[in-house]
C-alpha positions as CSV (number, residue, x, y, z in Angstrom):
1,M,99.3,132.0,69.3
2,T,100.9,130.2,71.6
3,D,99.9,130.5,75.5
4,T,103.1,131.5,77.7
5,P,103.4,129.3,80.6
6,A,102.6,131.0,84.0
7,P,105.8,131.2,86.3
8,S,106.0,129.4,88.9
9,A,105.2,130.0,92.0
10,P,107.8,130.5,94.5
11,A,108.5,127.3,97.0
12,P,106.9,128.1,100.3
13,A,109.7,128.5,103.0
14,S,108.7,125.5,105.1
15,P,107.1,122.4,104.0
16,F,103.9,122.7,106.5
17,R,102.6,125.8,104.7
18,N,101.5,123.6,102.1
19,P,98.1,121.9,103.0
20,N,98.9,118.4,101.7
21,F,102.0,118.4,103.7
22,R,100.3,119.5,106.5
23,A,97.3,116.9,105.9
24,F,100.0,114.1,105.7
25,W,101.8,114.8,108.5
26,V,98.7,114.5,110.5
27,A,98.1,111.2,108.6
28,R,100.9,109.3,109.5
29,L,100.8,110.9,113.0
30,T,97.6,109.6,114.0
31,M,98.0,106.1,112.0
32,T,101.5,106.0,113.6
33,L,99.9,106.1,117.6
34,A,97.8,103.9,116.7
35,Q,100.0,101.1,115.2
36,Y,102.3,101.2,118.1
37,A,99.8,101.4,120.9
38,M,98.6,98.2,119.3
39,L,101.7,96.6,118.9
40,L,102.9,96.9,122.0
41,I,99.9,95.0,123.5
42,I,99.3,92.6,121.0
43,G,103.1,91.6,122.3
44,W,102.1,92.0,125.9
45,Q,98.9,90.2,125.5
46,T,100.4,87.3,123.7
47,Y,103.6,87.2,126.0
48,N,101.7,87.5,129.3
49,L,99.4,84.2,127.9
50,A,101.1,82.4,126.7
51,R,103.5,82.9,130.0
52,D,100.1,82.7,132.3
53,G,99.8,79.4,130.1
54,G,102.5,77.5,131.7
55,M,105.0,78.1,128.9
56,S,108.7,78.7,130.3
57,V,110.1,82.4,129.2
58,G,112.0,81.1,126.0
59,G,108.7,79.5,124.7
60,A,106.9,82.7,125.6
61,A,109.6,84.3,123.6
62,G,108.9,82.3,120.8
63,Q,105.4,83.3,120.5
64,L,106.5,87.0,120.3
65,A,108.6,85.2,117.5
66,L,105.9,84.1,115.8
67,I,104.0,87.6,115.7
68,G,107.3,88.7,113.9
69,L,107.0,86.4,111.4
70,L,103.2,86.5,110.6
71,Q,103.7,90.6,110.2
72,F,106.7,89.7,107.7
73,A,105.1,87.1,105.7
74,P,102.1,89.1,104.4
75,L,104.4,92.0,103.5
76,F,107.1,90.0,101.7
77,V,104.4,88.4,99.5
78,L,102.4,91.7,98.7
79,T,105.3,94.1,98.5
80,P,106.0,93.9,94.9
81,F,102.3,94.3,94.1
82,S,101.8,96.9,96.7
83,G,104.7,99.0,95.0
84,L,103.1,98.6,91.2
85,A,99.3,99.8,93.2
86,A,101.3,102.6,94.6
87,D,102.9,103.8,90.9
88,R,99.5,102.6,89.1
89,F,96.6,103.8,91.5
90,D,95.5,107.0,93.4
91,R,98.2,106.7,96.9
92,R,95.8,108.7,98.6
93,N,93.1,106.0,97.9
94,L,95.0,103.2,98.5
95,A,96.5,104.6,102.1
96,R,92.6,105.2,102.8
97,L,92.0,101.6,102.0
98,T,94.9,100.1,104.5
99,I,94.0,102.4,107.2
100,L,90.4,101.2,107.2
101,L,91.9,97.8,107.5
102,Q,94.0,98.5,110.4
103,L,91.0,100.4,112.3
104,A,88.7,96.9,111.7
105,C,91.7,95.4,113.5
106,A,91.6,98.0,116.5
107,A,88.1,97.3,116.7
108,V,88.2,93.5,116.9
109,L,90.8,93.3,119.2
110,A,88.8,96.3,121.5
111,W,85.6,94.1,121.3
112,L,87.9,91.0,121.9
113,T,89.4,92.6,125.1
114,W,86.3,93.9,126.3
115,S,84.3,90.6,126.7
116,A,87.6,88.8,128.0
117,A,87.4,86.5,124.8
118,V,91.1,87.3,123.2
119,S,93.2,84.7,122.3
120,I,96.9,84.3,120.9
121,P,94.9,82.7,118.1
122,A,92.9,85.9,117.4
123,L,96.0,87.7,118.0
124,F,98.0,86.1,115.3
125,G,94.9,86.2,113.0
126,V,94.8,90.4,113.5
127,A,99.1,89.9,113.2
128,V,98.6,88.8,109.3
129,A,95.7,91.4,108.8
130,L,98.4,94.2,109.5
131,G,100.9,92.8,107.6
132,V,99.0,92.7,105.0
133,A,97.6,96.6,105.6
134,R,101.2,97.5,105.9
135,A,102.0,95.9,103.0
136,F,99.9,98.9,101.0
137,T,100.4,101.7,103.4
138,G,103.9,102.1,103.6
139,A,104.2,101.8,99.7
140,S,101.6,104.6,99.1
141,L,102.4,106.9,101.8
142,G,106.3,106.1,101.1
143,A,105.5,107.6,97.7
144,L,103.1,109.9,98.4
145,A,105.0,112.2,100.4
146,P,108.0,113.5,97.2
147,N,104.7,114.5,95.2
148,L,103.9,117.3,97.8
149,V,106.6,119.2,98.2
150,P,109.5,120.2,96.2
151,P,112.7,118.4,95.4
152,A,114.9,121.0,97.4
153,Q,112.1,120.7,100.5
154,L,112.4,116.5,100.4
155,P,114.9,116.0,103.2
156,Q,113.5,118.8,105.9
157,A,110.1,117.3,104.6
158,I,111.5,113.6,105.5
159,A,112.9,114.9,109.0
160,L,109.1,116.7,109.3
161,S,107.4,113.3,108.5
162,S,109.8,110.8,110.7
163,I,108.9,113.5,113.5
164,A,105.2,112.3,113.2
165,W,106.3,108.9,112.8
166,Q,108.6,109.4,116.1
167,A,106.6,111.4,118.1
168,G,103.6,108.3,117.2
169,M,106.4,106.0,118.4
170,I,107.1,107.7,121.8
171,V,103.2,108.3,122.6
172,G,101.8,105.4,120.9
173,P,103.4,102.8,123.5
174,A,102.3,105.2,126.3
175,L,98.8,105.2,124.9
176,G,99.0,101.5,124.9
177,G,100.9,100.9,127.8
178,Y,99.1,103.6,130.3
179,F,95.5,103.0,129.0
180,Y,95.9,98.8,129.7
181,E,96.7,99.5,132.8
182,L,92.9,101.4,133.2
183,A,91.4,99.1,131.3
184,P,92.8,96.6,128.9
185,H,90.5,97.4,125.8
186,L,91.4,101.4,126.0
187,P,94.3,100.7,123.7
188,Y,92.8,99.6,121.3
189,T,89.9,101.9,121.4
190,V,91.7,104.6,121.4
191,A,93.8,103.1,118.4
192,A,90.5,102.6,116.5
193,V,89.7,106.6,117.2
194,L,92.9,107.8,115.6
195,F,92.6,105.5,112.7
196,A,89.3,107.3,112.0
197,L,91.1,110.6,112.0
198,S,94.3,109.5,110.0
199,F,91.8,108.3,107.5
200,S,90.0,111.6,107.4
201,A,93.4,114.2,107.2
202,L,94.1,111.7,103.9
203,G,90.8,112.7,102.7
204,L,92.1,116.4,102.8
205,I,95.1,116.0,100.2
206,G,94.0,117.6,96.9
207,P,94.6,115.6,93.3
208,I,98.7,115.1,93.4
209,P,99.9,115.1,89.6
210,R,102.3,112.4,89.0
211,R,104.3,110.9,85.9
212,A,102.4,108.1,83.9
213,L,104.4,104.6,84.2
214,T,107.0,104.2,81.3
215,G,108.0,101.0,79.6
216,S,105.9,97.6,79.8
217,Q,102.4,97.7,80.4
218,N,102.1,94.3,82.2
219,P,102.0,94.2,85.3
220,I,104.7,91.3,86.0
221,A,107.1,93.1,83.4
222,Q,106.6,96.4,85.6
223,I,107.5,94.9,89.1
224,R,110.7,92.9,87.9
225,E,111.5,97.0,86.3
226,G,111.3,98.6,89.8
227,L,113.2,95.3,91.4
228,A,116.1,95.8,88.4
229,Y,115.9,99.4,89.5
230,V,117.1,98.5,92.8
231,I,119.3,96.4,92.5
232,H,121.2,98.4,89.5
233,N,121.5,101.6,91.3
234,K,124.3,101.0,93.9
235,M,123.3,103.8,95.5
236,V,119.3,102.9,96.9
237,L,120.7,98.9,97.4
238,G,123.1,99.8,99.2
239,S,121.2,102.0,101.8
240,I,118.5,99.5,102.0
241,S,120.3,96.7,102.2
242,L,122.2,98.2,105.2
243,D,119.5,99.1,107.2
244,L,117.8,95.4,105.7
245,F,121.0,93.2,108.0
246,A,121.7,95.4,110.5
247,V,118.3,95.9,112.0
248,F,117.7,92.5,111.2
249,L,120.5,91.2,113.3
250,A,120.4,93.9,116.5
251,G,116.6,94.0,116.5
252,S,116.0,94.1,120.4
253,T,112.4,95.4,120.3
254,A,110.3,92.2,120.0
255,L,111.8,91.2,123.9
256,F,110.6,94.2,125.5
257,P,108.3,92.1,127.3
258,V,110.8,89.9,127.9
259,Y,113.1,92.0,129.7
260,A,109.7,94.0,131.2
261,R,108.6,91.0,132.8
262,D,111.7,88.9,133.8
263,I,115.0,90.4,133.3
264,L,114.6,94.1,134.7
265,Q,111.1,92.8,136.2
266,V,109.6,96.9,135.7
267,G,106.0,95.6,134.5
268,A,103.4,96.9,131.5
269,S,104.5,100.4,132.7
270,G,108.0,99.7,132.5
271,L,107.7,98.2,129.0
272,S,106.0,101.8,127.9
273,Q,109.2,103.6,129.3
274,L,111.1,100.8,127.1
275,A,109.6,101.2,124.1
276,M,109.2,105.2,124.5
277,A,113.2,105.4,125.0
278,P,114.6,104.8,121.5
279,A,111.7,106.7,119.9
280,V,112.3,109.9,122.4
281,G,116.0,109.5,120.9
282,A,115.1,109.6,117.4
283,A,112.1,112.4,117.5
284,L,114.9,115.0,118.7
285,T,117.7,113.8,116.6
286,A,114.1,114.0,113.5
287,I,113.4,117.3,115.5
288,L,117.0,118.7,114.9
289,F,117.1,117.9,111.4
290,S,114.1,119.4,110.7
291,F,116.0,122.5,112.0
292,R,119.6,121.8,111.0
293,P,119.2,119.8,108.0
294,L,122.5,117.7,106.9
295,K,124.6,118.7,103.7
296,H,127.9,117.3,103.7
297,N,129.2,113.9,104.4
298,V,126.0,112.1,104.3
299,G,127.2,108.4,103.5
300,P,130.5,108.0,106.0
301,R,127.8,109.8,108.5
302,M,125.3,107.3,108.0
303,L,127.8,104.2,108.0
304,Y,128.9,105.9,111.3
305,A,125.2,106.0,112.9
306,V,124.1,102.7,112.1
307,G,127.7,101.5,114.0
308,V,126.8,103.0,116.9
309,F,123.2,101.4,116.7
310,G,125.0,98.2,116.9
311,L,127.3,98.9,119.8
312,A,124.4,100.6,121.9
313,T,122.5,97.2,121.2
314,I,125.0,95.2,123.1
315,A,125.6,97.5,125.5
316,F,121.5,97.0,126.5
317,G,121.7,93.4,126.4
318,L,123.6,93.1,128.9
319,S,121.9,95.8,131.2
320,T,120.2,94.6,134.2
321,S,119.5,98.2,135.3
322,M,116.4,100.3,133.5
323,P,118.0,103.7,133.8
324,F,121.0,102.6,132.3
325,S,118.9,100.4,129.9
326,L,116.8,103.6,129.2
327,A,120.3,105.4,128.4
328,M,121.1,102.8,125.8
329,L,117.9,102.6,124.1
330,F,118.1,106.4,124.0
331,I,121.2,106.3,121.9
332,I,120.1,103.6,120.0
333,G,116.9,106.0,118.4
334,C,119.4,109.0,117.6
335,A,121.6,106.9,115.6
336,D,118.6,105.0,114.1
337,M,116.8,107.9,113.3
338,F,120.5,109.7,112.4
339,S,120.9,106.6,109.5
340,V,117.1,106.7,108.8
341,Y,116.6,110.4,107.5
342,I,120.2,110.0,105.2
343,R,118.8,106.4,103.8
344,Q,115.9,107.8,103.0
345,S,116.6,111.5,101.9
346,L,118.9,109.2,99.5
347,I,116.5,106.7,98.4
348,Q,113.3,109.4,97.8
349,L,116.0,112.0,95.6
350,H,118.1,109.2,93.3
351,T,114.4,107.4,92.8
352,P,112.7,109.0,89.2
353,D,108.8,109.8,90.3
354,D,107.1,107.0,88.1
355,K,109.1,104.1,90.1
356,R,108.8,105.3,93.5
357,G,105.6,103.3,94.0
358,R,107.9,100.6,93.4
359,V,111.0,101.3,95.0
360,S,109.2,102.7,98.4
361,A,107.6,98.8,98.2
362,V,111.0,97.7,98.2
363,S,112.1,99.5,100.9
364,Q,109.5,98.6,103.1
365,M,109.8,95.1,102.4
366,T,113.1,95.4,103.6
367,I,111.9,97.5,106.6
368,S,109.8,95.2,107.6
369,A,112.6,92.4,106.9
370,S,114.6,94.1,109.2
371,N,111.5,94.5,112.0
372,E,109.0,92.0,111.9
373,F,111.3,89.0,110.5
374,G,114.0,90.6,112.7
375,D,111.6,90.1,115.6
376,F,111.6,86.1,114.8
377,F,114.7,86.0,114.1
378,S,115.3,87.8,117.7
379,G,112.5,85.5,119.1
380,T,113.9,82.1,117.9
381,L,117.6,83.0,118.6
382,A,115.9,83.9,122.5
383,W,114.4,80.5,122.2
384,L,117.6,78.9,121.5
385,L,120.2,80.8,123.2
386,G,117.9,83.1,126.3
387,P,117.1,86.5,125.6
388,V,120.5,88.2,126.4
389,A,122.9,86.5,124.1
390,A,119.8,87.0,121.0
391,V,120.4,91.1,121.7
392,V,124.3,91.0,121.7
393,L,124.8,88.8,119.2
394,G,122.8,90.8,117.4
395,G,124.1,94.2,118.1
396,A,127.5,92.1,116.9
397,G,126.6,91.6,113.8
398,A,125.3,95.1,112.6
399,V,129.1,96.3,114.3
400,I,130.3,93.2,111.4
401,T,127.5,94.6,108.4
402,V,128.6,98.2,108.8
403,A,132.0,97.5,108.3
404,A,131.3,94.9,105.8
405,W,129.0,97.0,103.5
406,A,131.9,100.1,103.9
407,R,134.2,97.6,101.6
408,L,130.7,96.2,99.5
409,F,129.5,99.3,98.1
410,P,132.1,102.2,98.4
411,V,129.4,104.5,96.7
412,L,128.0,105.4,100.3
413,R,131.5,106.1,101.8
414,H,132.3,108.8,99.0
415,T,128.4,109.9,99.0
416,K,129.1,113.6,100.1
417,T,125.3,115.6,99.7
418,F,122.3,114.6,98.6
419,D,122.3,116.0,95.8
420,P,120.1,113.8,92.7
421,P,121.7,113.0,89.5
422,D,121.4,115.8,87.3
423,H,118.7,113.2,84.6
424,L,116.6,112.8,87.8
425,L,116.4,116.7,88.6
426,D,115.8,117.6,85.4
427,R,112.7,115.1,84.9
428,G,111.4,116.3,88.3
429,E,110.9,120.0,87.3
430,E,110.0,119.0,83.8
431,D,107.1,117.1,85.4
432,D,106.6,119.4,88.0
433,S,105.6,122.1,85.3
434,K,103.4,119.8,83.0
435,G,101.1,119.2,86.4
436,A,101.0,123.2,86.8
């Protein structure tokens, strides 16, 4: 007598009806709140310590460049191994370990700031530790999300996950800037509590069935296999590299302390507003996509969005008005979220589950290269040419990148929907039945 497989339960109407996804969403929100509260104050303390120590604006901007480099270096070195770890081990436990490391970083900086012992070397050391933690967190959480919802709900789940991320980017800098004015150690203290909440929320996610790794069992060969998949899949490679070069060139967030103190002259509270403005635009865009997901012309729209991102960056770089600067940063956030939503949906839906950890790690490395290493590039350019020239030239570079990528990767121009290839869809459905 053979067993008749039980019929699959209908997919819930919203990812939020899935308790695992709810726990994941809370974990990502609290973690992002803590991260951005910390990162803002790390940059602010570094810049002010440098300026108060007698450094010029350019020299202090160079210290911000080093913060970016120190965060990027461990990410660059460890990302191939973090992706393999996310495919070989329990992604929930891997994420929880990295959150504990970030909690320890927050506690150390809270104590050093409270005792008036914080220094630039200490801030640099924590930046390295955060880079290590984020290398593994990005790969594990990025690969975990697609395991929590059916493939048809993934674009909506990505939009909702992006809301958690962008809400953290909005509120996190506000927590950092305003709590810092109350007491300098408070941003780090609050961040430690938020990391503890994130750790607890991840513990609520139940076991997630996923495919075993195929092919060679040699770890180095498995790393090469993941990189080869990214290189040979033009959709994935084009989407990842577009973000890498555009945001690397047009990143301006590292120079917010320069604009807040020496160009716009708005202080710590103004710094919070500068950091919040792009996140507000991104969050509103993500909320729109959670209710009205994109369905058509997704590839061309991603290219247009990155172009708008570059043009708004140029306008921000030239601004000496706080209201106009905030407006341009709001547009930057909207355009960035537009491209992030499309890019992440395409990458996740065009990657088989047994490679998602390694592909997510590559994606995380390029995000870090565009953000943290981009901060190093922007800070160095500001040291050489001045902050305004650095931002304007970076925005122009992003616009040129869009034009180049539209020709180098015609698949981006021709992609109309998120629909994955049939062989990936069939594989996912087979895996779901095995895990039922």
